[in-house]
C-alpha angles and dihedrals in degrees: 000000000000125000089251092054091048091050091050090053091048091051091050092049091050090054091048090049092052092048094049091046089055092049090048092051092052093046092047091050089055094047096253129152107269100177095105093049091048089053090051091051091049091050091050091049090053092048091049091052091050093048092048090053090050090049092050090051089051092057 
């Protein structure tokens, strides 16, 4: 995978993270169960860390 492809994936995950965070905030404000969204955010954080490592190795 090229640095550009890795960066594109990072950018997409960041957008997903922001969207899910907004959904989580709304759900939490209404007293909803946020466990699944928190798991999704944790998964995205892990993927971002992995992609950043790959990008750094590609430099």
